N, C-alpha and C positions, 0 to 999 in steps of 0.2 A: 808338454805335448805327449800324452799318453799313447797315442797311436804309433809313435816312433819307437817306443820301448817294448811294445807288445811282442810276444814270441809268435811269429808268423807260422812256425812249424806246427803249431797246435790248431790252426785254422783248417777246417776241411776244404779239400780242393773240389771245385765244380767240374774239373777236367779229369779225363782218364789218366791213370798212372803212365809215366813216360811221355807226357805231352809237353810240347814247347809252345808257348803263347807269345806272340809278338804284339806289342801295343805301340801303335804309331798314329799320330793325328787323332787321338782319342778313340780309336777303334781297336778292339782285340780280335786277333785271328789265331785260332789254335791249329797246330800241326801235329800229326802223329809221326813220331820218329821211331823207326824200328831199331832194335839192338844192332850195333855195329854201323849204323848209318851215320855218315858224315855230312854236315850241312855247312856250306860257306855262306856267311851273311855279308852282304855288301850292296853297293849301288851299281856295280858294274854288270855288264851283260852276261858274264859267266858265273855270277853268284847264284847259288841254289835258292836263296831267300832274298828277294830284291827289296831293298829299303830305299825310300824316296828322299831321305834326309841328306842334304848337301854336305853335312859335316861327316858323313860316313864314307869311309874309303871304298874303292871299287871291290876290293877283297879285304874286308875288315876283320872278321873273326871266323874261327872254325869251331863248331859245336858238334860233338860226337856223343851219341848214346853208347856208353861203354860199361859193361859189367853191371854193377849195382848203382850206376848213376850216369854222370856226364863228364866229359873232358872238354875244357874250354881253352882256346888259345887265341891270342891277338896275332893277326897276320900282318898288320902294319904297325911296327913299333913306334912310329911317329904319331900315331892316332890310336891310343889304347882302348881296350874294352875294360869296363869297370864292373866290379862285383859289389852289390849293395849288402852291407852287413845287417844284422838284426836291428840295429838302431837307425838304419837309413843312411849311414855314411858310406861313401864310395871308396873302394880300394882298387887300385890299378892291378890288372892282371898282366904281369910281365913275363910269365912263363906258363907252360901248360898247367892247368889247375883242374883237379878232380873234385867233383861236387856230387853229393847225393841229390840235392835240389838247390835252387837259388834264384836270385834276381840279378839280371845283368843290365847294364846301360851300354848301348851301342849308339853313339851319337845322342840324339834326343829320343831314341826308341828304347822301350823297356822290353826285355826278354825274360819271361818266367819259365823256369825249368822245373817240372814236377817230377818227383821221385818215381822210379819204376815201381811196379807192384811188389808188395811184400813177397819175399821168396824168390824174386828175380835174380838175386845174387847167388842163390844156391847153385844153379846151373853154371854160373860164371866161376865160382870157386872150385867146383868139381872139375871144370875144364882146365883151369889154371894149375891147381895143385892136387887134383884127384880126390879132394874132400873139402868139406866146409871148414873155415877157420874156427878154432875153438876160442871161447872167451878166455881172457887172461884171468889167472887165479888171484 
């Protein structure tokens, strides 16, 4: 199955940089997430992004747009969030995970995280260390 081994990072995105797209019940809904914004995904009334899947916890996952990418955390350890790797295999997220971009599974819903615009990390590194990191020699 050659579609499972394709490098998805080479595929152009139809969405703006820094966009989060949730796919549930066959429908895609894009959301603009601002730098520093935190989004709780779940089926409970206090979730920022409401999911209708019964297998999703009331407060299932926390997704934050941070620096040059995203931070993802599972909020209910008994009901994990999963990261799909480049081959389509699911890996459990059991601690906070930093991603440039990625595909998540939250219950039966797929969440696509698109990388922020090129250069978005420049301001982040300047704010953190006073300069951009240098490439390794």
